N, C-alpha and C positions, 0 to 999 in steps of 0.2 A: 794377856791383853786385857785391860780394863775397859768394860763397855760403860759409857755415861749415860745414863737414862733422862730423857728430858720430861719432866713433869709440870703438865700444864695445870693451871688453876683456873677453874671455871667460875665465874661470878655471874650469877642469876639476878634477874631483876627483882627477886624476892627480897635481896639484902638492901634495895634501895629505900631509905627512908622516905615515907611519901610526903611526909613535910617538909623535908629538906628539898626533895624533888619540886614540890610546887613552888616554894622559894626561889630555887634556880630558874626555872621555867619562867616566873614574873620577871626575875631579874633579866632573863633573855629578852623577853618580849620589850622591857623597859629599853635596853642597851639598843636594839633594832630600832625601836621609836627615835631614840635620840640620834642615832646615826642618821635617820632619813631627816630629821628635823635639823641636822647640822649641814647635811648637803642643800636642803631648801636655803638656810640661811646665807650658806657661802654663794649661793647661785644668785640669791637676791643681791647680796653685797656686790658681786661681780657686775651684775647689771646697773646697780647704782654707780660704781665706780665708772662704768662706761658711758652712762648718761651724763655724768658730769663732764666728761672728755667731749661727748658729742656736742655738748651744749656751749663750748667754748673754752672751757677750762684745759690749760695746756697739762701734760702727762706731769711735769715737774711740779706744778702748782698743786695738783690732785695728791701728789706722793707727800707735798710740805704738809697740807693741812690734814692729812690721815695719818702721818708719822710712818709712812712706808718708805720703800726706796724707789727711785725711778724705774730701776729695772723691773721690780716688782708689779707696780702699775700697769708699766706696759705690758707685761705677762697677763695681768688680769684682763686687761682691755681687750688683748687679743684673743684670750680664751673666750670672752663674753661676745665675739663676734666682729671684732676688728677697730681700727682707729680711724676709720673713713670718715671724714666730717659729713654731715648734713647741711643745707642751706635752706632757708626758707624763700620761696619764690615771692619777690617783691620787686615793684618799680625800681628802676635804676636812676640814678640821680647825676650821671656822669657826662651826660651830653651825648653819650655814644647812643647808637639805635638799640632799642630792647629787643633782645632775642624772642622769638615765637616760643612761647613756653605752654604746653598742655598736659593736662593729666592723661597719663599712661592707662588709666583704667576706664576712662568714660569720654575722654577726647576734648573736653572743654576747655578753651583758653583759659589763660591766668585771669583775665579781666572778668570773666564769667563766673569766678568762684570766690568764696571769701577767702581761703587760704590755699595755696599750692606748696606742697613740700618736695625737696628735690632730694634725692638719694644719688649714689654713684652711677645708677643705671636705670632710673625711673623716676617719674613724678607721680604724686596722688594728692588730689584734692580731699578737702574736708568731708565733702559728700560721700567719696567713695572709701574715704577712711570708716565712715561708719557703715557703710555697705559690707565692705569685706570683713568688719568684727562681726557682723549678723550672719554673714557666710559662713565663717569658721566656726560661730556658737552653734548655729543651727544644723550646719551641713547642706543647707538648702541654698541654691543659686541665687543670683542677684543680676537683673539685667541692665545695662547700661547702654548709651547710643552705639557701642563699639561691639557689644556682644554680652556674653555671660560671665562673671565672676565666680570660679567654682571653688569651692574648698579642695585642696590636694591631698588624696588618700595618703595612708601611711606606707603603701608600698611603692609609693611613686617617689624615687629618689633624686632623679636628674635635674629637678627644678630647684632653683636655689632662690632666696629672697634678694630681690634687686637693691635693697638697702644694707644688709649687712652680710648677704652671702650664706646665711644658713640654708641648709636643706630639711626635708620634712623629718627626718631623724633626729635633727640637732633643736628642733622648734616645736612647741606644742601644737601649733596650727600654721597652714600657708593657705593664703588665697591667691588665685592666678587669673588673669585675663588672657585667653589662648592668643592675642596678638599685640604686641606693642605699637604704639604710637608717637609721633613727635620725634623726640631726639632719643627714643629709647631703641637700643641697638640690637635688645634680644629678642628672641621668637616670642616669648612669653612675658608679660609684666608679673610679677610675683612679690608678694608682701607676708611677712611672719606676724603673728600676734603681739610678739615683743616690740617690734618696729611698731605696729598700729599704736599700742599703749604709748610708744615715745612720740607718734604723732598727734595722740590727744593731748599729751602735755605740752607741746610746741603749740598746737592750736590754742589751748586754753591760756597760756602765758601770753600769746598773741592779742588774743581779744580782752585780756585784763589790761595790759599795757595802752590799747585803744580807749577802753573804757576811761581810763585814768589821765588821759591826754587832754 
């Protein structure tokens, strides 16, 4: 019987060229940075595509101008938070009775605020947009006539944004009002930092339109 011996070759770090190792480590760091930048850029692109759709462009129109397939644009919009449209709270001109709309975070009616933005499950006025942004950035609560707007801690995952449906794991920040009002059907009125940014854009555009009239 022939016994086959296994020979192990031990490679020690002494044989690693220091200059080449430093070059490899630098390249590794650059690769990590590039991958991180790619993820950030991809997320920004997806949010921009979703904003186009939320602001009134159809999925097919967005696909055409960006040179993408309709299916791909639909996938991007859903991954970025969904395709549910928002509307700006404004006076109706149809001759029908105007519904009573009020901010879910402060309780002010539509006629007492500059702008009221309606999401699928909540309303927010321009003043509470500013308050909620300050709450998320500082971590300090802000008081309104309805109570206190608070930043949602990272470990609280059962609360979802009333505008896009994201929870705290999916959004950089969430601000929540313990009790919804008006037409809000949820126990909490919640909005994420990304939807607040979109609210800012809507408010700025609306005010610019008014100035140009």
